C-alpha positions in Angstrom: -8.8 9.7 19.3 -8.9 13.2 20.6 -10.1 16.0 18.6 -6.4 17.9 18.2 -4.7 14.8 16.7 -3.8 15.5 13.0 -2.4 12.1 11.9 1.0 11.3 10.6 1.3 14.4 8.5 2.3 17.7 9.8 0.6 20.9 8.9 2.2 22.8 6.0 5.5 24.2 7.0 8.7 25.9 5.3 11.8 27.1 7.1 14.0 29.3 5.2 17.7 29.8 6.2 20.3 32.7 5.6 23.0 30.4 4.5 23.6 27.4 2.4 23.1 23.9 3.7 20.3 24.9 6.5 22.6 27.2 8.4 22.4 30.5 10.0 19.3 32.7 11.1 16.2 31.2 9.9 12.5 31.8 9.5 9.7 29.5 9.6 6.4 29.6 8.0 3.1 27.7 8.2 0.9 30.3 6.7 0.9 33.5 4.5 3.6 35.7 5.7 3.5 39.0 4.0 7.0 40.1 5.1 9.6 38.6 7.0 12.6 40.8 5.9 13.3 41.9 9.5 14.0 38.2 10.3 16.5 37.1 7.8 18.2 39.3 5.3 18.7 36.6 2.6 17.7 33.2 1.6 20.3 30.6 0.4 18.7 27.3 1.2 15.0 26.1 2.3 13.5 22.9 3.7 9.9 22.1 3.1 8.7 20.0 5.9 5.1 19.5 4.0 3.0 21.2 1.8 3.7 23.5 -1.0 4.5 27.4 -0.8 5.2 30.1 -3.3 8.1 32.3 -2.0 8.4 36.0 -3.4 11.2 38.3 -3.9 9.5 41.4 -2.4 7.3 41.7 0.7 3.3 41.5 0.3 3.5 38.7 -2.4 5.3 40.9 -5.1 8.0 40.4 -7.5 9.5 37.3 -9.1 7.8 34.3 -7.7 9.4 30.5 -6.6 7.4 27.4 -6.2 8.6 25.0 -3.6 7.1 21.6 -2.4 8.0 19.0 0.3 11.8 18.6 0.1 15.2 20.4 0.8 16.8 23.0 -1.4 20.5 23.4 0.3 21.5 25.7 -2.3 18.4 27.8 -4.0 20.7 29.3 -6.3 21.3 25.9 -8.1 17.4 26.0 -8.8 17.7 29.3 -10.4 15.9 31.1 -7.2 16.9 34.5 -6.1 18.5 34.7 -2.6 16.1 37.7 -2.0 13.1 36.2 -0.4 10.7 38.6 1.6 7.2 36.9 1.5 5.6 33.5 1.3 2.4 32.4 0.5 1.2 28.8 1.6 -0.8 26.9 -0.9 -3.7 24.8 0.5 -3.5 21.3 0.4 -5.0 19.4 -2.7 -5.7 15.8 -2.9 -5.4 14.5 -6.4 -7.3 11.5 -4.9 -10.0 9.8 -7.4 -12.7 12.1 -7.8 -11.0 15.4 -7.1 -10.3 17.4 -10.3 -7.8 20.5 -10.9 -9.1 22.8 -13.9 -7.9 25.6 -15.6 -9.3 27.1 -18.9 -6.9 29.5 -20.9 -7.8 32.0 -23.8 -6.1 33.3 -26.8 -7.8 36.9 -25.8 -8.4 39.1 -23.1 -11.5 38.7 -21.0 -12.1 35.1 -22.0 -12.4 35.5 -25.5 -11.1 33.7 -28.8 -9.7 30.1 -28.8 -9.9 28.3 -25.5 -8.2 25.2 -24.1 -9.1 23.4 -20.8 -6.5 21.6 -18.9 -7.0 19.2 -15.9 -3.3 17.6 -15.8 0.0 19.4 -16.2 1.4 20.2 -19.6 5.0 20.9 -20.5 4.1 22.4 -23.8 1.2 24.6 -23.3 1.2 26.5 -26.7 1.7 23.2 -28.6 -1.5 21.9 -27.3 -3.2 25.3 -27.4 -1.9 26.2 -30.9 -2.0 30.1 -30.2 1.0 32.2 -29.7 0.0 33.6 -26.3 -2.4 32.9 -23.4 -4.0 36.4 -22.6 -6.7 35.4 -20.1 -7.8 32.4 -18.0 -9.8 31.1 -15.5 -9.1 28.8 -12.7 -12.0 26.7 -11.8 -10.5 24.1 -9.4 -7.0 23.9 -7.5 -4.1 26.1 -7.7 -1.8 26.3 -10.7 1.6 27.4 -11.5 2.3 28.9 -14.9 5.9 29.1 -16.2 7.1 31.5 -18.8 9.1 28.9 -20.9 8.3 24.9 -21.7 9.2 22.3 -19.3 8.6 24.1 -16.3 11.3 26.6 -16.6 11.4 30.6 -16.5 9.3 33.0 -14.3 6.8 31.5 -12.4 3.0 32.6 -11.7 0.6 31.2 -8.7 -2.9 31.2 -10.0 -5.8 30.5 -7.4 -9.3 29.7 -8.4 -10.8 32.8 -9.9 -10.9 34.7 -13.2 -7.9 36.3 -14.7 -9.1 38.9 -17.5 -5.6 39.6 -18.8 -2.1 38.4 -18.0 -1.3 41.4 -15.8 -3.8 40.1 -13.4 -1.4 37.2 -12.5 1.4 39.7 -12.7 2.9 38.7 -15.8 4.6 41.2 -18.5 3.3 39.2 -21.4 0.8 36.4 -22.5 3.7 34.2 -23.1 3.3 30.9 -21.2 5.4 27.7 -22.2 4.0 25.1 -19.5 1.7 24.9 -16.4 1.4 22.5 -13.5 -0.9 21.7 -10.7 0.3 23.1 -7.2 0.5 20.1 -5.1 3.2 18.6 -2.8 2.9 15.3 -4.5 5.1 13.9 -7.3 2.6 13.7 -10.1 4.7 14.7 -12.9 
């Protein structure tokens, strides 16, 4: 076997199209792309060949965020996405195979103080499990996580990479209101 063979799965790749049903001009991303607004004026459909990505309304990974994983999205507005997608971030592949663990710790107060809850699995009702009204800080110890403003994986989304978030503004939120969270992978684990 040659050193360049990668097996059956291609590397992470997403294609964004200007029109619905994968029509019109398109742009392909297989890594972080801070600004592709000169290549397409809007985005109405998306094909994710493999991997998962966070899409952003504005250049340089700013604005509202939208998580996509392997699959087809022929009309992104039906998924609640904006047609104004200007940048994308590739989320590194994470194996949920035996022995690999994803972990996030959330805290009731800023600077990792107050009540704490640890999650290693997705949660559709974070505040019920956490027994607090808001989450003011968190630490992502392993893996990439998507926070959702509302329960059942709805509302505004926020990508969290491994690291410390001392206050909700560190992950781009306007408040500490978090309704659900899930691991950012391209597998159907939920």
